[in-house]
MMTF fields as JSON, N, C-alpha, C and O atoms, coordinates in Angstrom:
{
  "mmtfVersion": "1.0.0",
  "mmtfProducer": "UNKNOWN",
  "numBonds": 343,
  "numAtoms": 344,
  "numGroups": 86,
  "numChains": 1,
  "numModels": 1,
  "chainsPerModel": [1],
  "groupsPerChain": [86],
  "chainIdList": ["A"],
  "bondAtomList": [4, 2, 8, 6, 12, 10, 16, 14, 20, 18, 24, 22, 28, 26, 32, 30, 36, 34, 40, 38, 44, 42, 48, 46, 52, 50, 56, 54, 60, 58, 64, 62, 68, 66, 72, 70, 76, 74, 80, 78, 84, 82, 88, 86, 92, 90, 96, 94, 100, 98, 104, 102, 108, 106, 112, 110, 116, 114, 120, 118, 124, 122, 128, 126, 132, 130, 136, 134, 140, 138, 144, 142, 148, 146, 152, 150, 156, 154, 160, 158, 164, 162, 168, 166, 172, 170, 176, 174, 180, 178, 184, 182, 188, 186, 192, 190, 196, 194, 200, 198, 204, 202, 208, 206, 212, 210, 216, 214, 220, 218, 224, 222, 228, 226, 232, 230, 236, 234, 240, 238, 244, 242, 248, 246, 252, 250, 256, 254, 260, 258, 264, 262, 268, 266, 272, 270, 276, 274, 280, 278, 284, 282, 288, 286, 292, 290, 296, 294, 300, 298, 304, 302, 308, 306, 312, 310, 316, 314, 320, 318, 324, 322, 328, 326, 332, 330, 336, 334, 340, 338],
  "bondOrderList": [1, 1, 1, 1, 1, 1, 1, 1, 1, 1, 1, 1, 1, 1, 1, 1, 1, 1, 1, 1, 1, 1, 1, 1, 1, 1, 1, 1, 1, 1, 1, 1, 1, 1, 1, 1, 1, 1, 1, 1, 1, 1, 1, 1, 1, 1, 1, 1, 1, 1, 1, 1, 1, 1, 1, 1, 1, 1, 1, 1, 1, 1, 1, 1, 1, 1, 1, 1, 1, 1, 1, 1, 1, 1, 1, 1, 1, 1, 1, 1, 1, 1, 1, 1, 1],
  "groupList": [{"groupName": "MET", "atomNameList": ["N", "CA", "C", "O"], "elementList": ["N", "C", "C", "O"], "formalChargeList": [0, 0, 0, 0], "bondAtomList": [1, 0, 2, 1, 3, 2], "bondOrderList": [1, 1, 2], "singleLetterCode": "M", "chemCompType": "L-PEPTIDE LINKING"}, {"groupName": "LYS", "atomNameList": ["N", "CA", "C", "O"], "elementList": ["N", "C", "C", "O"], "formalChargeList": [0, 0, 0, 0], "bondAtomList": [1, 0, 2, 1, 3, 2], "bondOrderList": [1, 1, 2], "singleLetterCode": "K", "chemCompType": "L-PEPTIDE LINKING"}, {"groupName": "TYR", "atomNameList": ["N", "CA", "C", "O"], "elementList": ["N", "C", "C", "O"], "formalChargeList": [0, 0, 0, 0], "bondAtomList": [1, 0, 2, 1, 3, 2], "bondOrderList": [1, 1, 2], "singleLetterCode": "Y", "chemCompType": "L-PEPTIDE LINKING"}, {"groupName": "THR", "atomNameList": ["N", "CA", "C", "O"], "elementList": ["N", "C", "C", "O"], "formalChargeList": [0, 0, 0, 0], "bondAtomList": [1, 0, 2, 1, 3, 2], "bondOrderList": [1, 1, 2], "singleLetterCode": "T", "chemCompType": "L-PEPTIDE LINKING"}, {"groupName": "PRO", "atomNameList": ["N", "CA", "C", "O"], "elementList": ["N", "C", "C", "O"], "formalChargeList": [0, 0, 0, 0], "bondAtomList": [1, 0, 2, 1, 3, 2], "bondOrderList": [1, 1, 2], "singleLetterCode": "P", "chemCompType": "L-PEPTIDE LINKING"}, {"groupName": "ILE", "atomNameList": ["N", "CA", "C", "O"], "elementList": ["N", "C", "C", "O"], "formalChargeList": [0, 0, 0, 0], "bondAtomList": [1, 0, 2, 1, 3, 2], "bondOrderList": [1, 1, 2], "singleLetterCode": "I", "chemCompType": "L-PEPTIDE LINKING"}, {"groupName": "ARG", "atomNameList": ["N", "CA", "C", "O"], "elementList": ["N", "C", "C", "O"], "formalChargeList": [0, 0, 0, 0], "bondAtomList": [1, 0, 2, 1, 3, 2], "bondOrderList": [1, 1, 2], "singleLetterCode": "R", "chemCompType": "L-PEPTIDE LINKING"}, {"groupName": "GLY", "atomNameList": ["N", "CA", "C", "O"], "elementList": ["N", "C", "C", "O"], "formalChargeList": [0, 0, 0, 0], "bondAtomList": [1, 0, 2, 1, 3, 2], "bondOrderList": [1, 1, 2], "singleLetterCode": "G", "chemCompType": "PEPTIDE LINKING"}, {"groupName": "LEU", "atomNameList": ["N", "CA", "C", "O"], "elementList": ["N", "C", "C", "O"], "formalChargeList": [0, 0, 0, 0], "bondAtomList": [1, 0, 2, 1, 3, 2], "bondOrderList": [1, 1, 2], "singleLetterCode": "L", "chemCompType": "L-PEPTIDE LINKING"}, {"groupName": "ASP", "atomNameList": ["N", "CA", "C", "O"], "elementList": ["N", "C", "C", "O"], "formalChargeList": [0, 0, 0, 0], "bondAtomList": [1, 0, 2, 1, 3, 2], "bondOrderList": [1, 1, 2], "singleLetterCode": "D", "chemCompType": "L-PEPTIDE LINKING"}, {"groupName": "SER", "atomNameList": ["N", "CA", "C", "O"], "elementList": ["N", "C", "C", "O"], "formalChargeList": [0, 0, 0, 0], "bondAtomList": [1, 0, 2, 1, 3, 2], "bondOrderList": [1, 1, 2], "singleLetterCode": "S", "chemCompType": "L-PEPTIDE LINKING"}, {"groupName": "GLU", "atomNameList": ["N", "CA", "C", "O"], "elementList": ["N", "C", "C", "O"], "formalChargeList": [0, 0, 0, 0], "bondAtomList": [1, 0, 2, 1, 3, 2], "bondOrderList": [1, 1, 2], "singleLetterCode": "E", "chemCompType": "L-PEPTIDE LINKING"}, {"groupName": "TRP", "atomNameList": ["N", "CA", "C", "O"], "elementList": ["N", "C", "C", "O"], "formalChargeList": [0, 0, 0, 0], "bondAtomList": [1, 0, 2, 1, 3, 2], "bondOrderList": [1, 1, 2], "singleLetterCode": "W", "chemCompType": "L-PEPTIDE LINKING"}, {"groupName": "CYS", "atomNameList": ["N", "CA", "C", "O"], "elementList": ["N", "C", "C", "O"], "formalChargeList": [0, 0, 0, 0], "bondAtomList": [1, 0, 2, 1, 3, 2], "bondOrderList": [1, 1, 2], "singleLetterCode": "C", "chemCompType": "L-PEPTIDE LINKING"}, {"groupName": "PHE", "atomNameList": ["N", "CA", "C", "O"], "elementList": ["N", "C", "C", "O"], "formalChargeList": [0, 0, 0, 0], "bondAtomList": [1, 0, 2, 1, 3, 2], "bondOrderList": [1, 1, 2], "singleLetterCode": "F", "chemCompType": "L-PEPTIDE LINKING"}, {"groupName": "ALA", "atomNameList": ["N", "CA", "C", "O"], "elementList": ["N", "C", "C", "O"], "formalChargeList": [0, 0, 0, 0], "bondAtomList": [1, 0, 2, 1, 3, 2], "bondOrderList": [1, 1, 2], "singleLetterCode": "A", "chemCompType": "L-PEPTIDE LINKING"}, {"groupName": "VAL", "atomNameList": ["N", "CA", "C", "O"], "elementList": ["N", "C", "C", "O"], "formalChargeList": [0, 0, 0, 0], "bondAtomList": [1, 0, 2, 1, 3, 2], "bondOrderList": [1, 1, 2], "singleLetterCode": "V", "chemCompType": "L-PEPTIDE LINKING"}, {"groupName": "ASN", "atomNameList": ["N", "CA", "C", "O"], "elementList": ["N", "C", "C", "O"], "formalChargeList": [0, 0, 0, 0], "bondAtomList": [1, 0, 2, 1, 3, 2], "bondOrderList": [1, 1, 2], "singleLetterCode": "N", "chemCompType": "L-PEPTIDE LINKING"}, {"groupName": "GLN", "atomNameList": ["N", "CA", "C", "O"], "elementList": ["N", "C", "C", "O"], "formalChargeList": [0, 0, 0, 0], "bondAtomList": [1, 0, 2, 1, 3, 2], "bondOrderList": [1, 1, 2], "singleLetterCode": "Q", "chemCompType": "L-PEPTIDE LINKING"}],
  "groupTypeList": [0, 1, 2, 3, 4, 2, 5, 6, 7, 2, 8, 9, 9, 10, 4, 11, 3, 12, 13, 11, 14, 15, 15, 6, 15, 7, 16, 10, 6, 15, 15, 8, 2, 1, 14, 8, 10, 10, 1, 17, 15, 4, 6, 5, 9, 3, 8, 11, 1, 8, 8, 6, 15, 15, 7, 14, 10, 8, 16, 16, 3, 4, 15, 3, 4, 3, 3, 4, 4, 7, 9, 15, 7, 15, 11, 10, 11, 4, 15, 4, 18, 11, 15, 18, 9, 15],
  "groupIdList": [1, 2, 3, 4, 5, 6, 7, 8, 9, 10, 11, 12, 13, 14, 15, 16, 17, 18, 19, 20, 21, 22, 23, 24, 25, 26, 27, 28, 29, 30, 31, 32, 33, 34, 35, 36, 37, 38, 39, 40, 41, 42, 43, 44, 45, 46, 47, 48, 49, 50, 51, 52, 53, 54, 55, 56, 57, 58, 59, 60, 61, 62, 63, 64, 65, 66, 67, 68, 69, 70, 71, 72, 73, 74, 75, 76, 77, 78, 79, 80, 81, 82, 83, 84, 85, 86],
  "secStructList": [7, 6, 6, 2, 2, 2, 2, 2, 2, 2, 2, 2, 2, 7, 1, 1, 7, 2, 2, 2, 2, 2, 2, 2, 2, 6, 1, 7, 2, 2, 2, 2, 2, 2, 2, 2, 2, 6, 1, 1, 7, 7, 7, 2, 2, 2, 2, 2, 2, 2, 2, 2, 2, 6, 6, 7, 7, 7, 7, 7, 7, 7, 1, 1, 7, 7, 7, 7, 6, 6, 7, 6, 6, 7, 7, 7, 7, 7, 7, 7, 7, 7, 7, 7, 7, 7],
  "xCoordList": [-1.094, -1.612, -0.581, 0.121, -0.489, 0.551, 0.407, 1.407, -0.777, -0.987, -0.861, -0.738, -0.885, -0.787, 0.491, 0.415, 1.668, 2.882, 2.815, 3.46, 2.046, 1.919, 1.247, 1.689, 0.185, -0.529, 0.305, 0.397, 0.916, 1.769, 2.923, 3.232, 3.552, 4.653, 4.205, 4.903, 3.03, 2.492, 2.261, 2.657, 1.619, 1.317, 2.58, 2.616, 3.609, 4.875, 5.534, 6.173, 5.377, 6.015, 5.115, 5.576, 3.854, 2.884, 2.764, 2.86, 2.554, 2.295, 0.873, 0.556, 0.014, -1.366, -1.416, -0.594, -2.383, -2.65, -3.462, -3.993, -3.546, -4.347, -5.805, -6.476, -6.287, -7.678, -7.9, -8.919, -6.979, -7.09, -7.058, -7.831, -6.162, -6.057, -7.349, -7.855, -7.872, -9.112, -10.248, -11.021, -10.352, -11.412, -11.244, -12.225, -10.019, -9.764, -10.043, -10.51, -9.76, -10.007, -11.494, -11.925, -12.27, -13.701, -14.05, -15.07, -13.193, -13.478, -13.462, -12.94, -14.023, -14.02, -12.637, -11.839, -12.387, -11.123, -11.018, -9.947, -12.144, -12.159, -11.796, -11.079, -12.292, -11.977, -10.482, -9.885, -9.875, -8.438, -7.659, -6.708, -8.044, -7.362, -7.489, -6.519, -8.686, -8.875, -8.005, -7.402, -7.952, -7.129, -5.658, -4.991, -5.163, -3.751, -3.415, -2.262, -4.394, -4.127, -4.044, -3.515, -4.557, -4.547, -5.267, -4.993, -6.181, -6.929, -7.993, -8.302, -8.546, -9.58, -9.239, -8.597, -9.666, -9.497, -10.462, -11.633, -9.988, -10.88, -11.85, -11.616, -12.928, -13.826, -13.081, -12.229, -13.383, -12.661, -12.831, -11.893, -13.998, -14.181, -13.339, -12.839, -13.175, -12.327, -10.87, -10.157, -10.436, -9.07, -8.798, -7.763, -9.717, -9.525, -9.457, -8.611, -10.318, -10.311, -8.988, -8.415, -8.507, -7.256, -6.069, -5.221, -6.0, -4.893, -4.924, -3.883, -6.106, -6.225, -5.8, -5.098, -6.216, -5.857, -4.354, -3.805, -3.692, -2.242, -1.471, -0.24, -2.198, -1.531, -1.297, -0.492, -1.983, -1.849, -3.164, -4.194, -3.119, -4.357, -4.41, -3.38, -5.6, -5.834, -6.092, -6.995, -5.304, -5.432, -5.699, -5.036, -6.668, -7.017, -6.596, -6.944, -5.847, -5.429, -5.766, -5.783, -6.032, -6.347, -5.133, -4.002, -5.378, -4.29, -3.724, -2.532, -4.577, -4.152, -4.771, -5.831, -4.132, -4.728, -6.12, -6.341, -7.039, -8.404, -8.896, -8.342, -9.928, -10.597, -11.881, -12.675, -12.097, -13.329, -14.562, -14.536, -15.645, -16.875, -17.324, -17.269, -17.764, -18.239, -17.149, -17.448, -15.878, -14.764, -14.217, -13.243, -14.814, -14.301, -14.34, -15.394, -13.209, -13.119, -13.085, -12.957, -13.193, -13.155, -11.73, -10.775, -11.614, -10.287, -9.95, -10.818, -8.694, -8.29, -8.162, -7.699, -8.584, -8.484, -7.095, -6.502, -6.569, -5.255, -5.301, -6.321, -4.198, -4.107, -4.171, -3.605, -4.857, -4.94, -3.572, -2.759, -3.327, -2.054, -2.155, -3.181, -1.087, -1.062, -0.822, -0.1, -1.438, -1.238, 0.183, 0.701, 0.795, 2.165, 2.145, 1.347, 3.039, 3.153, 3.801, 4.787, 3.265, 3.828, 4.775, 5.344],
  "yCoordList": [8.839, 8.259, 7.287, 6.614, 7.214, 6.437, 4.936, 4.22, 4.441, 3.002, 2.465, 1.253, 3.32, 2.888, 2.095, 1.092, 2.492, 1.717, 0.261, -0.603, -0.018, -1.403, -2.274, -3.389, -1.755, -2.508, -2.574, -3.629, -1.45, -1.46, -2.445, -3.2, -2.44, -3.37, -4.813, -5.655, -5.096, -6.454, -6.839, -7.922, -5.95, -6.254, -6.391, -7.201, -5.617, -5.72, -7.076, -7.612, -7.63, -8.904, -10.114, -11.25, -9.897, -10.974, -11.449, -10.654, -12.756, -13.245, -12.938, -13.12, -12.47, -12.128, -10.875, -9.969, -10.848, -9.611, -8.7, -9.141, -7.439, -6.501, -6.953, -6.834, -7.465, -7.929, -9.117, -9.174, -10.054, -11.221, -10.781, -11.272, -9.859, -9.37, -8.678, -8.918, -7.831, -7.113, -8.105, -7.938, -9.125, -10.116, -10.873, -11.106, -11.258, -11.976, -11.095, -11.58, -9.808, -8.866, -8.549, -8.064, -8.819, -8.533, -7.104, -6.577, -6.466, -5.113, -5.113, -6.037, -4.097, -4.008, -3.581, -3.001, -3.881, -3.459, -1.938, -1.381, -1.276, 0.194, 0.731, 1.726, 0.073, 0.517, 0.372, 1.23, -0.708, -0.894, 0.183, 0.745, 0.473, 1.515, 2.88, 3.634, 3.197, 4.469, 4.538, 5.57, 3.433, 3.371, 3.625, 4.413, 2.96, 3.083, 4.432, 4.861, 5.104, 6.406, 7.496, 8.577, 7.22, 8.159, 9.464, 10.486, 9.442, 10.661, 10.949, 12.108, 9.9, 10.058, 9.162, 8.124, 9.565, 8.711, 7.534, 7.732, 6.321, 5.16, 5.069, 5.628, 4.364, 4.056, 3.132, 2.358, 3.2, 2.41, 0.915, 0.15, 0.482, -0.942, -1.397, -2.522, -0.545, -0.877, -0.96, -1.89, -0.002, -0.008, -1.274, -1.914, -1.643, -2.841, -4.1, -4.96, -4.224, -5.394, -5.515, -6.6, -4.392, -4.431, -4.753, -5.566, -4.128, -4.41, -5.861, -6.516, -6.367, -7.754, -8.726, -9.699, -8.47, -9.353, -9.346, -10.317, -8.248, -8.151, -8.653, -8.616, -9.123, -9.689, -8.704, -8.972, -7.581, -6.58, -6.478, -6.979, -5.834, -5.563, -4.086, -3.424, -3.591, -2.188, -2.082, -2.734, -1.264, -1.09, 0.373, 1.252, 0.632, 1.993, 2.216, 1.436, 3.287, 3.645, 5.107, 5.899, 5.471, 6.871, 7.763, 7.377, 8.945, 9.893, 10.399, 10.69, 10.502, 10.92, 9.958, 9.393, 9.76, 8.856, 9.337, 10.528, 8.404, 8.738, 7.803, 6.723, 8.22, 7.37, 6.884, 7.69, 5.559, 5.056, 5.625, 5.871, 5.842, 6.358, 5.462, 4.237, 6.077, 5.313, 4.985, 4.515, 5.22, 4.912, 6.155, 6.064, 7.295, 8.519, 8.417, 8.168, 8.605, 8.573, 7.188, 7.059, 6.145, 4.781, 4.441, 4.738, 3.825, 3.407, 2.091, 1.241, 1.933, 0.678, -0.387, -0.134, -1.581, -2.692, -3.302, -3.339, -3.781, -4.395, -5.676, -6.363, -5.983, -7.199, -8.404, -8.365, -9.476, -10.651, -11.272, -11.334, -11.732, -12.38, -13.855, -14.491, -14.388, -15.802, -16.612, -16.179, -17.783, -18.655, -19.181, -19.572, -19.183, -19.672, -21.129, -21.532, -21.903, -23.3, -23.37, -22.677, -24.191, -24.303, -25.466, -25.714],
  "zCoordList": [-1.196, 0.014, 0.582, -0.173, 1.874, 2.517, 2.322, 2.393, 2.085, 1.997, 0.576, 0.395, -0.425, -1.814, -2.098, -2.808, -1.578, -1.871, -1.41, -2.004, -0.364, 0.098, -0.962, -1.235, -1.548, -2.581, -3.854, -4.482, -4.239, -5.44, -5.275, -6.197, -4.123, -3.864, -3.958, -4.523, -3.399, -3.482, -4.939, -5.369, -5.698, -7.096, -7.937, -8.863, -7.633, -8.37, -8.158, -9.064, -6.954, -6.617, -6.85, -6.735, -7.172, -7.307, -8.75, -9.685, -8.922, -10.282, -10.753, -11.929, -9.837, -10.194, -11.065, -10.927, -11.948, -12.681, -11.761, -10.742, -12.134, -11.352, -11.322, -10.297, -12.437, -12.506, -11.577, -10.887, -11.546, -10.66, -9.198, -8.374, -8.889, -7.522, -7.094, -5.998, -7.95, -7.632, -7.386, -6.443, -8.221, -8.06, -6.746, -6.04, -6.41, -5.165, -3.957, -2.926, -4.08, -2.986, -2.837, -1.791, -3.872, -3.809, -4.164, -3.718, -4.979, -5.446, -6.967, -7.591, -7.546, -9.002, -9.501, -8.764, -10.747, -11.356, -11.327, -11.085, -11.577, -11.557, -10.171, -10.059, -9.113, -7.749, -7.474, -6.824, -7.963, -7.782, -8.532, -7.989, -9.757, -10.526, -9.86, -9.794, -9.367, -8.671, -7.421, -7.124, -6.7, -5.498, -5.833, -5.163, -6.863, -7.219, -7.845, -7.797, -8.429, -9.028, -7.961, -8.219, -6.782, -5.648, -5.96, -5.331, -6.919, -7.236, -6.187, -5.907, -5.615, -4.602, -3.418, -3.578, -2.248, -1.077, -1.208, -1.53, -0.964, -1.104, 0.064, 1.135, -0.164, 0.946, 1.885, 1.447, 3.152, 4.15, 3.891, 4.114, 3.428, 3.161, 1.974, 1.971, 0.972, -0.167, 0.274, -0.101, 1.058, 1.57, 2.36, 2.171, 3.245, 4.059, 3.195, 3.438, 2.206, 1.327, 0.577, 0.485, 0.043, -0.717, 0.175, -0.192, 1.336, 2.251, 2.719, 2.773, 3.055, 3.513, 2.411, 2.684, 1.177, 0.063, -0.202, -0.723, 0.16, -0.03, 1.189, 1.207, 2.214, 3.376, 4.514, 5.405, 4.497, 5.55, 6.309, 5.857, 7.454, 8.176, 8.502, 8.635, 8.625, 8.928, 10.423, 10.948, 11.11, 12.551, 12.833, 12.282, 13.691, 14.055, 15.501, 16.388, 15.728, 17.08, 17.315, 16.373, 18.559, 18.829, 18.6, 18.892, 18.082, 17.843, 19.156, 19.259, 20.147, 21.484, 22.486, 22.218, 23.635, 24.627, 25.024, 25.246, 25.108, 25.478, 26.563, 26.769, 27.245, 28.217, 27.571, 27.085, 27.56, 26.942, 27.622, 28.828, 26.877, 27.471, 28.624, 28.523, 29.709, 30.851, 31.846, 32.944, 31.494, 32.387, 33.073, 33.819, 32.84, 33.43, 34.948, 35.533, 35.572, 37.016, 37.615, 38.833, 36.809, 37.342, 37.739, 37.021, 38.876, 39.327, 38.655, 38.455, 38.311, 37.684, 38.755, 39.867, 38.387, 39.317, 39.232, 38.154, 40.349, 40.291, 39.482, 39.437, 38.852, 38.055, 38.994, 40.086, 38.579, 39.431, 39.634, 38.711, 40.857, 41.149, 40.814, 41.054, 40.26, 39.916, 41.196, 42.094, 41.258, 42.415, 42.387, 41.341, 43.547, 43.651, 44.091, 44.937, 43.498, 43.903, 45.278, 45.53, 46.167, 47.52, 47.615, 48.678]
}
């Protein structure tokens, strides 16, 4: 899995044990081991907790540009102009 090296790298450089890290992240030791073994895809909440505890954040972006629901055909409003000092 692409995100596993981030956690492994953090743990390699951290003075924390895996058990301490798991406890601080709010996951079980077993969940951390399963995550690092890459045998199963982790639950999204487990992934987020581990990444956050290692100093990363999880960001979701659309794979392709999309229009938000309800905005179909809506014209974009011009950006407000800043007041100029006279």
